[in-house]
N, C-alpha and C positions, 0 to 999 in steps of 0.2 A: 306617066307621072300618075301619082294617085292624089286625091282630096279627101280630107276629113276634118272633122270637128270633135274635139275632146277638151275638157277642162276651161270651156269657154274660149278656146283656140280655134282660129281657122288655120288648119295644117296642109303643107304641100309636101308631098313626100317621094323621093325616089323608090322606096321601099315598101311593099306591099305590108299594110298593118290591118289585118280582117278582125281583130280586135275592136276597130274604131269605128264610130259612125261615120258612114260616108256623106261626104258633101258636095254640093254640085262645083265645077270647076270655076275658079275665081282668079281675077286678075291680081288682088291683093292678099295677103296672107299674114298671120301673127308668126308662124314657125315654119322654116324650111329643113327636113330632114333631107339629108343626101349622103352619099358614099363619097369616101374620101379617105386619104392617107393622114395618119394620126402621128405627130412626133411625141414619142413617148417620154414623160417627164419621169422623176424620180417617184417610184410608186410607194405608199405605205398600206399596210393591212388595214383592212375595217372589220366590223363586225357583222357586216353583211353577206349573207350566203344566198344563193341560189342555184338549185339542184346540185346542191352540195359543194359548190365551188365558192371560194371566199373571193369577193371583190377586193380589187386594189383600187387606191385613188390617188391622184396627183393632181397639178397645176400647170398649165402652160399661161403664165401672166396671169390673167383673171379667169382664162378659161378652165373650166373644170372638167376632169377625165376620169372616167370610171374603165376597168379593164378587168374582163374574167378570161383566163388563161384558156385558150383553145376554143373560145365562141366569139369574143368580140370587144371592141375598145370604142367608147362613144366620149365625145367631146362636145360640151355644151358651150356657146358662145352667145354671151350678150343677152341670152334668154329669147332668142329668135333664130337662132341656128345650131342644129343638131347634126354632128359629122359623125358617120358609122362605118367602121373599120371592120368589116366581118372576118372571123378566123374560121367560118365553118359553111358548108353549102347548104346547111338546114334552115330553110327560110320561116318556118315555123320558129324555132328557136330565136333567131335575129328578132322575128316580132316581138315575141315574148320579153326578150331582155330591153328591147327598144320602148316598150309602151311602161315598164315596170321603172327603176330607179332611174334609168337614163334620162325620161322624161320628166322624173322627178327635178333633175337636176336644172332643167329648163325652168320649170313652176318655180323653183327656189330662185332662181337669178330673177324672177319676174315678181318676188316678193310673196308670194303664196305661202300661208301657214301650213306645214305639212304634216299628215300624221300618219303613221302606218296603222291603218284603222278599214274596216270595210263600213260602210253607210246605206242608209234605206231611208226614205221619205216615210213617216208616219204622221197622217192627217195633212196637216199644212207646214210641218216641221221636219227638219233633218234630224235622224239618231244616230250616232257614231258609235262603234262598238271596237276597242282595242283591247291589247292584253299580250302577254309573253307567247311565245310560239306554244301552239296547242290548247290555248284558253278558248279558243271556239268562235274566233270572228267570223269567219266567213260561215261556219255553220249556224250561228245566230242570225247572221244577214240572210242566209237561206230559208231559215225559217219564218221570216217576217216575209220575204218575198214569195214564200208558198202561201202565207195568210192573205197575200193582195197588195202588200206594200212596195211602191216601185224601188227598184235598185239605184242607188246612187253611185257608189264606187266600191270596188274590191281592192283590199291589200293598199292602195295608196289613196287618201282622202287629202282633198285640197279645200282649204278655207280663206276666203278672203273677207276684208272688210271694206264695206261701202263707206260713202261720204258720210253718212250718219253715226259710222263707228259700228254699225250691226253687222253680225258674223253671218256668212253664208257660205253653205257647202255647195262648189260648182262640181256638177256633175261630171263623171270622167267617161266610160265608155261600157256599153250594154254586155259585159261577161261578169261572171260569179265562178271563180274556179273552187270546187268542191271535193272533197275525198269521197272514196268509194262506200265509207261506212257513213255519210252523211246521206249520199244519195239514196242508199238503202233504208236509212233511219227516219228520214223525212218523205219517203216513198216518192221519190223523184224517176220520171220514167227514163231509164238508163238508153233508151233507143233515140231518145231527143238530145243526148249529151254527146259532147266530142271530147275523146281522151285529149289531155293537154301534155304537151312535151316536157312540162316542168318536172312530172315526176311519176313514179307507177302509181296506179289506181287513183289518179286524179283526173277530174273531168271540167268540161267548160259547160256552164249553162247560160244559154242567152235569153232572157225573158221574153214574153209575147208584146207585140205592140211595139208603138213608138217609144223611143227612149227620150224623155223629156231632158233637153238641155239646158232649161232655166234653173238659175241657181235657188235653192231653197234654204230659208233661215233656219239656222242652227237651232235645236231644242233641247237635246240631251246628248251627254256623253257618257257612255259605261267603261269603266275598266273592269275586265272580266277576269276572273279567277277561278279556282277550283278549290282554295284552302275550306277545308270542314270546320276548322276553328276560328273562322271569322264569319261576321253576319251576313247573311243573305244577300242583303242590300244596305246599304249605308251611304249617306252623303261625303263626299270627301271633303276633306279639311282644306280651307283656303290655301295654306301655307305648302300642302302636298302637291297640289294641283299642277304648279309647274314643273316640279320633279318627274312626276307621272308622266307629263307631255313630253319631257325631254327623253324619258326612257322609250318612248313610242315615236321618236323621229326616225325617219326611214331613211334617212342619208348618212354619209359619214359624219362622226360628229365633229370631227376637225372643222368642218364649215360653220360652226358655231362658237365663235370665239370675239371678243371684243364688244363693238355695239350690236353684233347680230345675235350673241346670246341673250343680251339685254333687251333685245327688240323680242326673242322669241320667249322669254319670261312675260314681258310686258302683254304679250298677244295671247299667253295661255290664260292671264289673269283677266284679259277683256272676254274670252271665251266664257269664263267662270261667271262673269257679271249677267251674260246673256241668256246663258243655259244651265240647266241643272246637270251638274257633275255627280255621278254615281258609282261606287264599286260594287259590282255585282257577283255573287257567287253562281257560277254557271249551274243551271238546274242541271240534276243527276238523271240523264236518259233524255231520249227525244220525245217522249210523252210530257215529261213535265216541262220541257223547253217549249213545245207547243202550247201549252197551257197556259205558261208565263206570256207568251206572245200575244195570244188571244186576250188576255186579260189586260195587257199593256195597249192593246189596241182599242178596246171596248173603254178603258177609263180615259184615253185619250179623246175618244169620240165623244164622251161624256163631257170634258173638259171645254171642248170647242162649242158645245151647246148652252155651256151656263151663261 
């Protein structure tokens, strides 16, 4: 049995998940991950792809099920149990798919506000980066991490609202997946990286030091794009915020219906009240990206001392 911490949860698992932070053995836990047999429901196609394979989604009553052909099926139960039915002997792949959308199903059941985004800690606040595939979420996060900003999450960002209604990002686990061109462009040392099973020429970077699991107040959200006919930086209009947030929902859209879509919109506006939300054209080239990162960190530091 393995013990971990991620997204504020104490996890006990029958499956080794090397991406996660190791925890001491506990008598109680928030999530139990175990192997088992899953009765397949009627599946529907989703817009989620991993390793080029489209995820299928279905339900068994209130249980949420994701299926990747030839890889694995996952069933999330009551936000505290995740059943894994492996269809491959590749343990690295099973771990990769478990800590991605499958774990996201559990977080969704527990009421987290989820975004397909990468996040880092800048000063005393969390900055979140999202955008369409290829917009540079992980690359931007990698540039901030290289500049000394602690990593909070890669690919899946979870936000909670405390009793005062304040939005905080709950740290995920100490791994950032970056492409080969990012490794070279940001001068990461390739010998310190691990190839990722997810795709060709992609690597896993684990930042040095202890991964801080304490929640961090949300400070800024950046929607990244490459459109040259748009401003380099513009504050997002109030009414476009929930639509953009919805576009970056990391799980099957069919989950958001009725009261849940209403709640998603309300939480989007709540984030907007508490954080700056920007539309940012990604700097052209790694040199300009690192320059923007340094300027952003310096400005944030100055604001802290005002």
